[in-house]
C-alpha positions as CSV (number, residue, x, y, z in Angstrom):
1,M,0.2,-14.8,-12.9
2,N,1.3,-14.0,-16.5
3,L,3.8,-11.2,-15.9
4,K,4.4,-10.6,-19.6
5,D,0.7,-9.9,-20.2
6,T,0.3,-7.9,-17.0
7,H,3.2,-5.7,-17.6
8,S,3.3,-5.5,-21.4
9,S,2.8,-1.7,-21.3
10,I,5.2,-1.0,-18.4
11,S,8.7,0.0,-19.1
12,R,11.8,-1.3,-17.4
13,R,12.6,0.4,-14.1
14,I,9.1,1.5,-13.1
15,F,8.3,1.7,-9.5
16,L,4.7,0.3,-9.4
17,A,2.5,1.5,-6.6
18,G,0.2,-1.4,-7.2
19,T,-3.0,0.1,-8.5
20,A,-2.1,3.3,-6.6
21,A,-2.7,6.8,-7.9
22,A,-0.2,8.1,-10.5
23,I,2.0,11.0,-9.8
24,G,3.0,13.0,-12.9
25,A,6.6,12.7,-14.0
26,Q,7.0,16.4,-14.1
27,A,5.9,16.8,-10.5
28,I,8.4,14.1,-9.4
29,A,11.2,15.6,-11.3
30,G,10.6,19.0,-10.0
31,G,10.0,17.9,-6.4
32,K,6.6,19.7,-6.3
33,G,3.7,18.5,-4.2
34,V,0.5,17.2,-5.8
35,S,-2.9,17.6,-4.3
36,S,-4.9,14.6,-3.1
37,A,-7.6,15.5,-5.6
38,E,-5.0,15.2,-8.5
39,T,-3.7,11.9,-7.2
40,A,-7.1,10.5,-6.8
41,A,-8.0,11.4,-10.4
42,A,-5.5,9.0,-12.1
43,R,-4.2,5.6,-11.5
44,G,-1.2,3.7,-12.8
45,P,2.6,3.3,-12.5
46,I,4.9,5.8,-10.8
47,P,7.9,6.5,-13.1
48,S,11.3,6.1,-11.5
49,L,13.5,8.9,-12.7
50,D,16.5,8.9,-10.4
51,G,17.8,5.3,-10.4
52,P,16.4,1.8,-10.2
53,F,13.7,2.7,-7.7
54,T,12.7,6.0,-6.1
55,L,10.6,6.9,-3.1
56,P,7.3,8.2,-4.5
57,P,5.9,11.4,-2.9
58,L,3.1,11.2,-0.4
59,P,-0.3,12.0,-1.9
60,Y,-0.9,14.6,0.8
61,A,1.0,16.7,3.2
62,E,2.6,15.0,6.3
63,D,0.1,16.8,8.6
64,A,-2.9,16.1,6.4
65,L,-4.1,13.1,8.4
66,A,-3.9,14.8,11.8
67,P,-5.2,14.4,14.4
68,H,-5.7,10.7,13.6
69,I,-2.1,10.2,12.4
70,S,0.3,13.0,13.4
71,A,2.8,14.8,11.2
72,Q,5.6,13.4,13.5
73,T,4.4,9.8,12.9
74,M,4.2,10.5,9.1
75,G,7.6,12.1,9.0
76,I,9.3,9.1,10.7
77,H,7.2,6.4,9.0
78,Y,7.5,7.8,5.5
79,G,10.8,9.6,5.7
80,K,12.8,7.0,7.6
81,H,11.0,3.6,7.4
82,H,9.6,3.7,3.8
83,K,12.7,5.5,2.5
84,G,14.9,3.0,4.2
85,Y,13.2,0.1,2.4
86,V,13.7,1.8,-1.0
87,D,17.4,2.5,-0.2
88,K,18.0,-1.1,0.9
89,L,16.2,-2.4,-2.2
90,N,18.5,-0.4,-4.5
91,K,21.6,-1.7,-2.8
92,S,20.3,-5.3,-2.9
93,V,19.4,-5.4,-6.6
94,E,22.6,-3.8,-7.9
95,G,24.3,-6.3,-10.1
96,Q,21.9,-9.1,-9.2
97,K,20.1,-11.4,-11.6
98,Y,16.8,-9.7,-10.8
99,A,18.0,-6.2,-11.5
100,D,15.9,-5.7,-14.6
101,L,12.6,-6.5,-13.1
102,T,9.9,-4.1,-12.1
103,L,9.0,-3.9,-8.4
104,D,6.0,-6.2,-8.5
105,E,7.7,-8.7,-10.8
106,L,10.6,-8.6,-8.3
107,I,8.2,-9.4,-5.4
108,V,6.6,-12.3,-7.2
109,V,10.0,-13.9,-8.1
110,T,11.9,-13.4,-4.9
111,V,9.1,-14.7,-2.6
112,K,9.9,-18.1,-4.2
113,D,13.7,-17.7,-3.8
114,P,15.0,-18.5,-0.3
115,E,18.3,-16.9,-1.1
116,Q,16.7,-13.6,-1.7
117,T,14.7,-13.1,1.5
118,A,16.3,-9.7,2.2
119,M,15.5,-8.5,-1.3
120,F,11.9,-9.6,-1.1
121,N,11.5,-7.9,2.3
122,S,12.7,-4.6,1.0
123,A,10.8,-4.8,-2.2
124,A,7.5,-5.9,-0.6
125,Q,7.8,-3.3,2.2
126,A,8.4,-0.6,-0.4
127,W,5.3,-1.7,-2.3
128,N,3.1,-2.2,0.8
129,H,3.9,1.3,2.2
130,T,3.1,3.0,-1.1
131,F,-0.2,1.2,-1.2
132,Y,-0.9,2.1,2.5
133,W,-0.5,5.8,1.9
134,Q,-3.0,5.6,-0.9
135,S,-5.4,3.6,1.2
136,M,-6.0,6.7,3.3
137,K,-7.0,10.3,2.6
138,P,-7.8,13.4,4.7
139,K,-11.4,13.4,5.7
140,G,-11.8,9.7,4.7
141,G,-14.1,7.2,6.1
142,G,-17.8,7.3,5.5
143,E,-19.5,4.7,3.3
144,P,-18.5,3.3,-0.1
145,T,-21.0,3.5,-3.0
146,G,-21.8,1.7,-6.2
147,K,-20.2,-1.6,-7.1
148,L,-17.9,-1.7,-4.1
149,A,-20.9,-1.2,-1.7
150,D,-22.7,-4.0,-3.5
151,K,-19.7,-6.3,-3.2
152,L,-19.3,-5.6,0.4
153,K,-22.9,-6.4,1.0
154,S,-22.8,-9.7,-0.9
155,D,-19.4,-10.9,0.2
156,L,-18.8,-9.5,3.7
157,G,-22.2,-8.7,5.1
158,G,-22.1,-5.0,4.2
159,L,-20.0,-2.2,5.7
160,A,-20.6,-3.3,9.3
161,G,-19.5,-6.8,8.4
162,F,-16.4,-5.5,6.6
163,K,-15.4,-3.3,9.6
164,K,-15.8,-6.1,12.0
165,A,-13.8,-8.6,10.0
166,F,-11.1,-6.0,9.0
167,A,-10.7,-4.9,12.6
168,E,-10.4,-8.5,13.8
169,A,-7.7,-9.1,11.2
170,A,-5.8,-5.9,12.2
171,L,-6.0,-6.7,15.9
172,G,-5.4,-10.4,15.5
173,Q,-2.2,-10.1,13.5
174,F,0.4,-11.2,16.0
175,G,3.4,-8.9,15.9
176,S,4.2,-6.9,12.8
177,G,2.2,-7.1,9.6
178,W,-0.8,-5.8,7.6
179,A,-4.5,-6.3,7.2
180,W,-6.0,-6.2,3.7
181,L,-9.3,-6.0,1.8
182,V,-8.6,-8.1,-1.2
183,V,-10.3,-9.8,-4.2
184,K,-9.8,-13.5,-4.2
185,D,-11.5,-16.0,-6.5
186,G,-13.8,-13.2,-7.6
187,K,-15.0,-12.3,-4.1
188,L,-14.0,-9.7,-1.5
189,A,-12.1,-11.1,1.4
190,I,-10.1,-10.0,4.4
191,Q,-6.5,-11.2,4.8
192,K,-3.7,-10.5,7.1
193,T,0.0,-10.9,6.3
194,S,3.0,-11.0,8.6
195,N,6.1,-8.7,8.4
196,A,6.7,-7.9,4.7
197,D,4.4,-10.4,3.1
198,T,1.9,-9.0,0.6
199,P,-1.1,-10.4,-1.4
200,I,0.5,-9.6,-4.8
201,A,3.2,-12.1,-4.0
202,H,0.5,-14.8,-4.1
203,G,-1.6,-13.7,-7.0
204,V,-4.3,-11.9,-4.9
205,K,-5.5,-8.4,-5.7
206,P,-5.5,-5.9,-2.9
207,L,-8.0,-3.1,-2.6
208,L,-7.0,-1.5,0.8
209,V,-4.5,-2.0,3.5
210,I,-3.7,-0.9,7.1
211,D,-0.2,-1.1,8.4
212,V,-0.1,-2.7,11.9
213,W,3.6,-2.5,12.5
214,E,4.1,-0.6,15.7
215,H,5.9,2.3,14.1
216,A,2.7,3.1,12.2
217,Y,0.8,4.0,15.3
218,Y,2.9,3.9,18.5
219,L,3.7,7.6,18.8
220,D,0.0,8.5,18.5
221,Y,-1.7,5.5,20.2
222,Q,1.0,3.7,22.2
223,N,-0.2,0.1,22.6
224,K,-3.8,0.9,21.6
225,R,-3.8,-0.7,18.2
226,A,-7.6,-0.9,18.4
227,D,-7.9,2.9,18.7
228,Y,-5.7,3.3,15.7
229,T,-7.7,0.8,13.7
230,T,-10.9,2.5,14.6
231,A,-9.5,5.9,13.5
232,Y,-8.4,4.4,10.2
233,L,-11.9,2.9,9.5
234,E,-13.9,5.9,10.7
235,H,-11.8,8.8,9.5
236,L,-9.1,7.8,7.1
237,V,-10.0,4.9,4.8
238,N,-10.0,5.9,1.2
239,W,-13.1,4.3,-0.4
240,D,-12.4,6.0,-3.8
241,F,-9.1,4.2,-4.0
242,A,-10.6,0.9,-3.1
243,A,-13.4,1.3,-5.7
244,A,-10.8,2.3,-8.4
245,N,-8.8,-0.9,-7.6
246,L,-11.9,-3.0,-7.8
247,G,-12.7,-1.6,-11.2
């Protein structure tokens, strides 16, 4: 991965949300909410205005994904878990040799540095969670169209093939982790990663993700990860986000 080329237009201290939707700097500074339609309309980096890295706002209200994901789960998951990773990341980078890197640069570098496992975990979890929020939307689900639909058909056997493989990855991930729809070697593929690991650390482009850490679903589904995965695929998955990431 050529970081200089990839990030030539990105300023120092930008919290990247992968290819997530951009939130306007004025909205962040003012603490105002932004509608899901507005966030879906643009893509790009999220500016960090209040220090090295900031917690980006959710692209929808905490109760917007109910009844499939409750406001209680969203409040704890976003307000405690995601925020906690960002806070830990800021503490870990202060005064360190990687302090000048953007978030995704930090992930790529620290995954190769065994002395910086804690920094990698915080950075990758901050990135993964931001990407996860964008991978869902209120009244999601349905079917993709256009280029994405064509790629799903040619590479994964269509929507049904994708759902089967994606669910198997989500359910087959032992312990905590993530299941992803990615582009690898020019083709769509399904991957799963453990704990904080993320495709961008290995030069793979993600399109969608589901969080299968227990805190993502346990309040709403207890140990029924399969029901949570079905709800994600049938009612929450954001095909517009995936299509925008595919390009």
